[in-house]
C-alpha positions as CSV (number, residue, x, y, z in Angstrom):
1,X,35.0,185.7,16.8
2,X,35.6,185.4,20.6
3,X,37.9,182.6,21.5
4,X,38.1,181.1,25.0
5,X,40.7,178.7,26.2
6,X,40.0,177.0,29.5
7,X,42.8,175.2,31.4
8,X,42.8,173.6,34.8
9,X,46.1,175.3,35.9
10,X,48.2,178.3,34.9
11,X,50.6,176.9,32.1
12,X,48.2,174.3,30.8
13,X,47.0,176.6,28.0
14,X,50.5,177.7,27.2
15,X,51.7,174.1,26.8
16,X,48.8,172.8,24.8
17,X,47.3,175.5,22.6
18,X,49.1,178.9,22.9
19,X,50.3,178.6,19.2
20,X,46.7,178.3,18.1
21,X,45.6,181.2,20.3
22,X,48.4,183.3,18.8
23,X,47.1,182.6,15.3
24,X,43.6,183.6,16.3
25,X,44.9,186.8,17.8
26,X,47.0,187.6,14.7
27,X,43.8,187.4,12.7
28,X,42.1,189.9,14.9
29,X,39.9,187.7,17.1
30,X,39.3,188.5,20.8
31,X,41.1,186.0,23.1
32,X,40.3,185.0,26.6
33,X,42.5,182.6,28.7
34,X,40.9,181.1,31.8
35,X,42.0,178.7,34.5
36,X,39.8,176.7,36.8
37,X,42.3,176.7,39.6
38,X,44.8,179.3,40.9
39,X,47.8,176.8,40.9
40,X,48.3,177.1,44.6
41,X,50.0,173.7,44.8
42,X,52.7,174.7,42.3
43,X,55.5,175.1,44.8
44,X,57.0,172.9,47.5
45,X,58.6,175.9,49.2
46,X,56.3,179.0,49.0
47,X,53.0,179.3,51.0
48,X,49.9,178.4,48.9
49,X,48.6,181.9,48.9
50,X,51.9,183.3,47.6
51,X,52.4,180.8,44.8
52,X,48.8,181.4,43.8
53,X,49.5,185.1,43.5
54,X,52.7,184.5,41.6
55,X,51.1,182.1,39.1
56,X,48.2,184.4,38.5
57,X,50.7,187.2,37.6
58,X,52.5,184.8,35.3
59,X,49.3,183.9,33.6
60,X,48.4,187.5,33.2
61,X,51.8,188.2,31.6
62,X,51.4,185.3,29.3
63,X,48.0,186.4,28.1
64,X,49.3,189.9,27.6
65,X,51.8,188.6,25.0
66,X,48.9,188.1,22.6
67,X,46.6,190.8,24.0
68,X,44.3,188.3,25.7
69,X,42.3,188.7,28.9
70,X,43.1,186.3,31.7
71,X,40.4,185.0,34.1
72,X,40.9,182.8,37.1
73,X,37.9,180.9,38.7
74,X,40.1,180.5,41.8
75,X,39.5,176.9,42.7
76,X,42.2,175.1,44.7
77,X,44.9,173.3,42.7
78,X,44.5,169.5,42.8
79,X,41.4,169.9,45.0
80,X,39.0,170.9,42.3
81,X,35.7,169.0,42.6
82,X,32.4,169.3,40.8
83,X,30.2,170.7,43.5
84,X,27.0,170.8,41.5
85,X,24.9,173.8,40.7
86,X,27.4,176.5,41.9
87,X,30.3,175.1,39.9
88,X,28.1,174.7,36.8
89,X,26.8,178.2,37.0
90,X,30.3,179.6,37.5
91,X,31.5,178.0,34.2
92,X,28.3,179.0,32.4
93,X,28.9,182.6,33.4
94,X,32.5,182.4,32.3
95,X,31.5,181.3,28.8
96,X,28.7,183.9,28.6
97,X,30.9,186.7,29.9
98,X,33.4,185.9,27.1
99,X,30.6,185.5,24.6
100,X,32.6,182.6,23.3
101,X,32.2,181.3,19.8
102,X,35.0,178.8,20.1
103,X,36.3,177.0,23.3
104,X,39.6,175.2,23.5
105,X,39.8,172.9,26.6
106,X,41.2,169.7,28.1
107,X,40.6,166.2,26.7
108,X,38.1,164.1,28.5
109,X,40.9,161.5,28.9
110,X,43.8,162.8,30.8
111,X,46.2,161.8,33.6
112,X,45.2,164.7,35.9
113,X,41.7,164.9,37.5
114,X,41.7,168.7,37.4
115,X,42.2,168.5,33.7
116,X,39.5,165.9,33.0
117,X,36.9,167.7,35.2
118,X,37.6,171.1,33.5
119,X,37.1,169.5,30.1
120,X,34.0,167.6,31.3
121,X,32.3,170.6,32.7
122,X,32.9,172.6,29.6
123,X,31.5,169.8,27.5
124,X,28.5,169.4,29.8
125,X,27.5,173.0,29.9
126,X,27.8,173.8,26.2
127,X,24.1,173.3,25.4
128,X,23.1,175.4,28.4
129,X,24.9,178.5,27.3
130,X,21.9,179.9,25.3
131,X,19.2,178.8,27.8
132,X,17.4,181.9,29.1
133,X,16.0,180.3,32.2
134,X,19.5,179.5,33.5
135,X,20.4,182.8,35.1
136,X,23.9,184.2,35.4
137,X,25.1,187.9,35.6
138,X,25.8,187.8,31.8
139,X,23.1,187.3,29.2
140,X,22.8,184.0,27.4
141,X,24.8,183.5,24.2
142,X,22.9,183.4,20.9
143,X,24.6,180.1,19.9
144,X,26.2,177.1,21.4
145,X,30.0,177.5,21.3
146,X,32.2,175.1,19.1
147,X,34.4,173.0,21.4
148,X,37.8,171.6,20.7
149,X,39.8,169.4,23.1
150,X,43.6,169.9,23.3
151,X,45.8,167.0,24.2
152,X,47.2,165.8,27.5
153,X,50.9,166.2,28.4
154,X,53.0,164.1,26.1
155,X,50.0,163.3,24.0
156,X,49.1,160.1,26.0
157,X,46.4,158.2,24.1
158,X,45.4,161.2,22.1
159,X,44.7,160.9,18.3
160,X,43.9,164.4,16.9
161,X,41.0,164.8,14.4
162,X,42.5,168.2,13.4
163,X,45.8,170.0,13.4
164,X,46.8,173.7,13.5
165,X,50.1,174.6,11.8
166,X,51.8,176.8,14.4
167,X,55.1,177.2,12.7
168,X,54.6,180.9,12.4
169,X,53.5,181.3,16.0
170,X,55.8,178.8,17.7
171,X,58.1,181.4,19.1
172,X,55.2,183.3,20.5
173,X,54.0,180.1,22.2
174,X,57.4,179.6,23.8
175,X,57.4,183.3,24.9
176,X,54.1,182.8,26.6
177,X,55.3,179.6,28.2
178,X,58.4,181.4,29.3
179,X,56.3,183.7,31.5
180,X,55.7,180.6,33.7
181,X,58.9,181.1,35.6
182,X,57.8,179.6,38.8
183,X,57.1,176.2,37.2
184,X,60.5,175.4,35.6
185,X,62.2,174.5,38.9
186,X,59.0,172.9,40.3
187,X,58.7,170.6,37.3
188,X,62.4,169.7,37.4
189,X,62.1,168.9,41.2
190,X,58.8,167.0,41.1
191,X,59.3,164.9,37.9
192,X,62.7,163.3,38.5
193,X,62.9,162.2,34.8
194,X,63.3,165.8,33.9
195,X,67.0,166.4,34.2
196,X,67.0,170.2,34.3
197,X,64.8,173.3,34.2
198,X,65.0,173.5,30.4
199,X,63.1,170.2,30.2
200,X,59.9,172.3,30.9
201,X,60.3,173.6,27.4
202,X,61.8,170.5,25.7
203,X,58.7,168.4,26.2
204,X,56.5,171.1,24.6
205,X,58.9,171.5,21.7
206,X,59.1,167.7,21.1
207,X,55.3,167.5,21.0
208,X,55.0,170.5,18.6
209,X,57.5,168.8,16.3
210,X,55.8,165.4,16.5
211,X,52.4,166.9,15.7
212,X,54.1,168.9,12.9
213,X,55.4,165.7,11.4
214,X,51.9,164.3,11.4
215,X,50.4,167.5,9.9
216,X,53.1,168.0,7.3
217,X,54.7,171.2,8.8
218,X,57.4,172.1,11.2
219,X,55.3,172.7,14.3
220,X,51.6,171.9,15.0
221,X,49.1,171.5,17.8
222,X,46.5,168.7,17.8
223,X,42.8,168.8,18.7
224,X,39.8,166.6,18.9
225,X,36.5,168.2,17.9
226,X,33.4,167.7,20.0
227,X,31.1,165.8,17.7
228,X,27.7,165.6,19.5
229,X,25.0,165.6,16.8
230,X,22.7,168.0,18.5
231,X,25.3,170.8,18.3
232,X,25.0,171.7,14.7
233,X,27.7,174.3,14.6
234,X,30.3,172.0,16.1
235,X,30.7,170.3,12.7
236,X,31.9,173.5,11.1
237,X,35.7,174.0,10.9
238,X,36.6,177.1,13.0
239,X,40.2,176.4,13.8
240,X,42.5,179.0,12.3
């Protein structure tokens, strides 16, 4: 299968579903990691174009850990708006280019508008992927992808329908997250409750342990499956 993870910013995927992606990769599936924005607000010191370049390089390095391909749609960080037809077609092309069978993306309820919009667009366009009269550079997929929503930061208001045991890929997840070097100091500086740069990793570990307790394993990631009745394949279990 072809697996596509779509996050709003570089590091979203690593925080929320990298362990699951690593499991898919270990089973021989083709992995794509895409971000809607380039993360160009991710520094209070560096110019926006420079931090965008750095964060793209970090995302590429993270994807390389599991042999994935990284794609950036290059919208501005925190200034990502649904501009209608152009935006919809850009996301449709992303899914078609990847020939995605499974998509992992943000929850529709989240603290960050970039996150929610990314998840909403993916949810909205799913049924359009096979439609021949919607033209993009890549040909329509044969099937509607199966969509799974990963949780917001700290799991706020999120009750998973499914869990993936990532005990065997947890270290890979943390290696991927470790590629996001630019974000450790930025997170510590902007979120004053984080006492040090290591807190960037601590929150991810705590959530993995918490979901692991719920799932009956050491570490896990939680997901909510998209349940729309008209998408027959979405009721099939396709998480690893």
